[in-house]
N, C-alpha and C positions, 0 to 999 in steps of 0.2 A: 504493499499500499504505500509506504513512505517513498520507495523508489519510483513508483508510478507518479506520485504527486510532484516529486522533484524533477523528473524528466519532463512532464508536461509543463511545469513552470518554466523550466529553462527554454523549452521550445516556444512557449507563449511569450517570453520576453524577447526572443529573436523576432518573432512575428511582429510583436509591438513596436521595435525598433525600426523595422523596415517600413511598416505601415505609417509610423509617425513621420518618417522622411518623406513618403509619398504625399501624405496629407499636408505637410507643411508647404511643399512645392506647389501643390494645387490650390491651396488657400492663397499663398502669396501671388500666384498667377491670376487668381480670381479678383481679389480686392484691389483697391486703389486708394491708399491713404491720402493722396494729394488731389483727390476728386473735387473737394469743396474749394480748394485754393486755385484750381485751374480756371474756374469761371469767375473768380474773385475780381472786383474792380478796384481794390485797395491799392493805394500808391506803392506800398511796400509789399506788394504780392511776392515778388521774386525773393525778397529776404525772408518772408514767411516760409516759402517753399523750401529754400535752402536750410532753414532752421529745422523744418520737419524731417527733411532728408537726413539731416545730422542726428536728430533725436532717434529716429527709427532705423538708422544705419542702412538707408536705402541704396547707398552707393556700394555697400559690401555685397559680395556674391551670396546667393541664396543659401548655398551649402554652408558657408561660414556663419551665416546668421542662424541656420538651424542647429549647428553644433553648439554655438553659444546659448541658444535657447534650451536645447535638451540637457546640457550640462547644468544649467541652473535649475531645470525642472527636477532632475535626479536629486539634487541637494535639498529640494523642498521649497525653492524659490520659483513660484508660478508666474512671476512677472508682475507688470503694472498695465493697467489699461490707460493708454495715452490719452483717450478722449475724456476720461474722467479723473485720472490720477489716483483711482483706487487700486489697491492690491487685488490681483486676481483671486487669491485665496479668500479674501472677504466676500467678493461677489459670488463666488462658488458656494460658500458656506451658507449664505442666505437662500440661494436658489435651490441648492440640493435638499435643504430641510423641507422647503415648500413641496418640492417634487415627491420626496419619500413619504410625506404625510399623506399625499394624494394617491401614490402608487400602493402603499401598504394597504389602505382601506379597500380600494377598488379591486386589487388583485386577490386579496384573501376572500372577498365576498364572491368574486366571479369564479374563483377555483371551487370554493365550497359548494356553492349553489349549482354551478355548471356541471361539476362531477356528479352531484347527488341527482340532479334532474336527468342527466344523461344516462346514468345506470338505471334508474327507474324506467326510462324510456326504452332501454334495451331489454330490461326484463319483461316489459309489456309490449314486445315487438309486434307491429301490425295491428295494434288496437287503436281505439279512438284516441286515447291519451298520447300514444306514439306519434300518430299522425298530427295531432294538435301541437305537441312539442317541436316536431320537425318544421311544421308551418311557421311557428313564431321564431325559431331559431334562424331559419333562412331570412325572414322578414327582419329581424333585429340585425343580423350580420350584414344585410344589404343596406341598412339606413346610413346615410351620410352622418358622420359624427357632428358636424357643425349644425346640421338640421335638428338632430336630437337635443344638442345643447341649447339651441334657441327655443325649442318647445318647452324644455325644462325651465328655462328662465321665465317663460311666459306663464306657464301653468303650475310649475313646481314652486316658484318664488312669488311671482306677482299675484297669481291666482290664490295660492294659499294665504298669503298675507291679507289679501281682500276677504277671504273666508273667516279670518280670525276676528273680523269686526262683528260678525254675528255667527259664531261657530255652532251652527245647527244643521244636522244631516236630515234631509226629508225622509219620512218613513218608506216611500216607494224606493228610494235609493238604498236604504238599509236592507230591504227585502231583497232587492236585486243582488246586492253584495253577498248575502246569506245564500241565495239560491246558487249563484255562480261558484261560490266557495265550496259548498256541499258537492256540486256536480264535479268539480275539478278533483276533489280528494277521492270521490268514488271512482272515477277514471283512473287515478294513480294506484289505488289499492287493488282494483279489478276483482275477479272472482264471480260467483254467481250473483243472480239478481238479489237474493236476501242480503248477501254480504254487502253489495253496493249500496243497497237501500239503508243498511244499518250505518255504514261509513259516512253516507251523505247526510243522514239525519244527525248523527253525532257532530259532524263537523259544522253543519248548519246551525245546530243548537249552540255550540260553543261560540261560534262567530256572532250569533245574535246576542248572547249574553255579554260578550266582551263590548260589542258596539253600544248596547243599551247602558252598560256600566259607564262607558266613556261619555255617553251623551248626558246621563243623569248627574254625574259628577263633575260636569264642565271640564273634562279631561283636555280638551283642545287648548283652553286658556291657561290651564295648570297641568301640563303633561307630567306624569310621574308613573312609577311602578307601583310603589306602595305595598303594604302587606297583602292585600287581596290579590292583585296580579302576580306578586312574587310567589305566593303560595300555588297558584294555579300553574305558573310557568316552571317553577322548581320541581314540582311533581311530574309535569310533562317531560322536562329534561331528564329527570331520573328514569322514567320509563323508556324514553327513546334511546338513551345511551345504553341502558341494560339490554334492549332488544337488539341493538346493533353490535354490542361488545360481546355478550355471552348468550343472549336469549333470556326470556323471562322464566324459563324452566330452571335456570341456575339461581336457586333461592338465595344463597349467600351473596351473590352479586346484586341481586335485586334488593335485598335488605340492606346492603352497603349503600347503594344509590339512594334508597329512600331515607336512610339515616343521615346521609350528607344533605339531602333536601330539607330535612326537618331542622337540622343544625343551622343551615343557611337561613331558614325563616326565623328561627329563634334568635339568630344574631342580628336581625334587622335593626331593632332599636339600640342595642349595645353599639353597633357600628356607627350609628348616627353620632353617638358621643365620641367614638374613636375618631371619625373624620373631623369632628369639631376641634378636638384637641390637637391633631395633626396639623390642621390649618392655622389655629392660633399660634402655635410654636413654630410655624413656618416650615414644617417638616414634610408637607404634602407636596408631592411632585410626581412625575411620571416614573421615576426611579422607584419611589415608594409604592405607587400602585402595581408596578410589575413585582415588586417584592411581596406584597400582599397577595397577588395572584399565585406566586410560587408557594407561599405558606399554605394557601387554600389547597393547592394540588397535593402537598405533602400531608395535610390533615386528612384529605379524602383518601389518600393511599394508606395512611395509618389505620383508618377506620375499616378499610377493606382487609388489612392484615389481621386486625383483631377478631374478625369472624373466622379466621383460620380455614381449616379444611384442605383437602388435597389440591384444590384449585385456587388457592389464596392469591396467587399472582393475578388471575383473572379478576378477582375482587378488588385488588389493589388498583388495577388499571381502570376498572369501572368507577371506583371511588374518585380517583384523580380526574378522570374526564368528566365526572359530573360536577365536581367542586368548582372547576374553573369557570364555566359559564354562569353558575349561580353567583360566584363572587363578582363576575363582570356585571351581573344584574344589580347587585348592591352598589357598585360603583356608578353605573349609569343612572341609577335612581338619585344618588346624591348630586350628580352633575345636573339633572333636570330640576332639582329643587330650586335653582337659581333662575329658572326660565321667567317667572313673572317679572322680577325686577330687571332682568336682561331685556325682555320684550318692552317693557316700559321705557327703558333707556334709549331704545331704538324706535320709539314712536309707534309701537304696536306692530312693527314689520320686522320680525326677527330673522326671516330667511333671507340670507344674502345673495346677491347676484354677481358681485365682482369682488376681487381681491382675496387674501387669505386672513385678514384680520380687520377689525374695526379700529380705525385710527383714534387714539386718545381715549379708548374705553375705560382702561384701568380695571380694578377689581382683583380678587384673589385667584387661586389656581382654579377653582370651579368656574368663575366666570370666563376666564381665559380659555379653559377647555371647551366650555359651551360655544364660546365664540368661534373657536377653531372648527367645532363640529358643524355649526350652521353654514360656515364657508365652505367646508369640505362636501356638504351634502349632495349638492347638484352636480359638480364635476365628478364626484365619485360615481353617482348613478349613471351619468353619461358614459364614463369609461366602462363601468361595470356590465351595462346592457350589451355592448358590442363583444366584450371579452367573454361573457357568459354565453352568448350564442356559440362562439367557437369552441369553448370547452364542452359544451353540451354535445356537439356533434363529435368531437374527438372522443369523449368518454363513452358515447353510445356505440360508436364504431369499434372501439377497443374492447368494450365489454361483450359485444356480439361475437367477435372473433374468439375471445377467451372461452365463452360459455359453449362453444362448439368443439372444444379440444377434448382429446381422449381422457385426459386426467379428470376433467369434470364429470364425464359419464362414469368413470371408475369410482369417483367419490360418491356419486349418487348410488351406484350399485352397492357399495359398502354399507349403505343404510344411513349415511350422514344426513342430517337435517338439511332442508333447503337453505336455511340462514347460514349454517356452517359452509355449505358449498359456495354460496354467493360471497360471504364476507371473508372467509379464510382462503379460498382457493381462486374465486373469480375476481374479487375486487382488487386484491393486492397485485396480481398479474396484469389487470387492466391498467394499472397506473404506470406500467413500464413506458409505453409511448408518451405519456404525459411528462416523463422525466426530461425528455428533450424540449418539449414545447414551453413548459412553464418557466424554467430558468431564462430562456432566450426572451420570452415575452416581458418578464420582470425587468431585465436589463434594458429592453426596448423602451419600456415606460419610464425607467429612471432617466434615460436619455431625454425625456420630456415629451409629454403628450401635447405637441405644438398647437394643434387646432383647439383643443380643449382648453389649455392654458390661456390661449389668446382670447377666446370668447368669454371666459370667466375672470380674465384679468389676474390670473395667478402668476406671481413673479418666480416661475420655476425655471428648470433647466432649459427647456425648449425655448422660453421667452428670452432667456439670456443669450442663448445661441443666435437667435434671429436679430436680436437687437444689436449685438456687437458685430455680427456679419454685415449688417446694414450700415454700421459706422465704420467699417473697414478696419476693425481693431483685431489684429491677428492673435494676440496672446490669450485673451479670453476664449476665442474660437477654438485655438489648438488645445488649450487646457480641457475644454469640453469634449472635443474629439478624442483626445488621449484617454481621458477618463472612461468615456463610453467604450472605447476600444478595449481597455484593460478589463473592464467589467464583462465584456462579451467573452473574453478568453476565460476569465474566472467561471462564467456561467457554463461553458462548455465542460470544464474540469469538473464542476458540480454535478453536471448531468451524467457524466461517466460514473462518478462515485455513487449517485442515486441508482443508477443501473445496477451496480454491484450489490447494493443493498436490497433492492426489490427482486432481483433475479439471481438466485444462487449459482446458475450456470455460467455466470460471467465473472472472470477473475481479472481485476484491474492490473495485476503484476504479470499477466501472461505475455 
């Protein structure tokens, strides 16, 4: 393994060096730092031209300038943008943080939802659900990103902000949502008519109860999770995680998940005091939030270990997987508690359409986090919808191929349950093709979702690249290109390592 990583890293460095030279020459050939001065009517135009030539060393051969630039880059000096006088490192720091925020949310949601829906679609091949998902996948994949972004700004921000003036959903709309939800869940579960009707009725009833609760409690003006929704959601998470992890027949795993859910519900009010004191003493940060999430996973695993049994490792896994989303619900609930004050500070229009933060807003950690969330919401949905469509198709095709393999038929012939066949043998092997797609997609997005960032006015990597390319500023452009190229090489190495983890037939040291 170590030999493989070292060898691939050295090869990657060689590729990076050659590609950086090619990129530097092409960028230098493309841009014209003297363009604005060539048409100048200033009396000292020639003096200004010569000063800029001396500043940017334009009289030196391009190879000499490249060697000087790459030497400084290797030592950590990314240069200075001559148009603004700012260090390139400072420019990149702000841009990459904005982009990573956007990429993390949209990619994780697209991967999770896309793979889940794609696998269900494969398991329901040639059913109404499969045809419906296929239709919507191709529809979303074909939509121009700029058009989706504009529609989201119109209906997701402006329309929703207008709705908040009188947040009441008409009864016919509620009934329509209930019927559609029940219908979709019945298609996803499949089975005979009795099973479909049971699933549809259950889903419709739950949806109706949630919508009525939100309507009667004025949830739209004061959104929160609260003890009621936390209880319902925590129990649902426990049952869902157990079903996917071990199956509900594994009583120890089921009891572990339900115990974790009950503990999370019981900690709702104590955690309000915990968050309060963490905020008062200035200890609340994203690092603290991640640490609390790790503690939750450990506690969930310990609860699973306490149930013991011959399959205690499965209980540990189930407990940890249940604890993390429940802990996330407690965190999200605390963030949403500042919504009323936040909405009032923005004049009752909290969903943002441009930028990555509200200027001069102020506030503690929770206000800043909510502000980042409202600015991330629309661009995240825009990127997620298109990526979701692609991942759905990839996951469906991969799962269909795997489920027709001989070892799947052998597993069924041995008497294994369908859940075990799908989750243990089918699901893992269906992820192998995704190991190539996902890392490359992530790196592509880190390079900047140029259209989305431009429409929503986010100061990310793509915007930084376009702005400095238009200003004929080579050092920020080259820093961007080199970082994206380096990350692409890392993504390919990571993809090979993921292949080895998912497929035991592959040996990276071969």
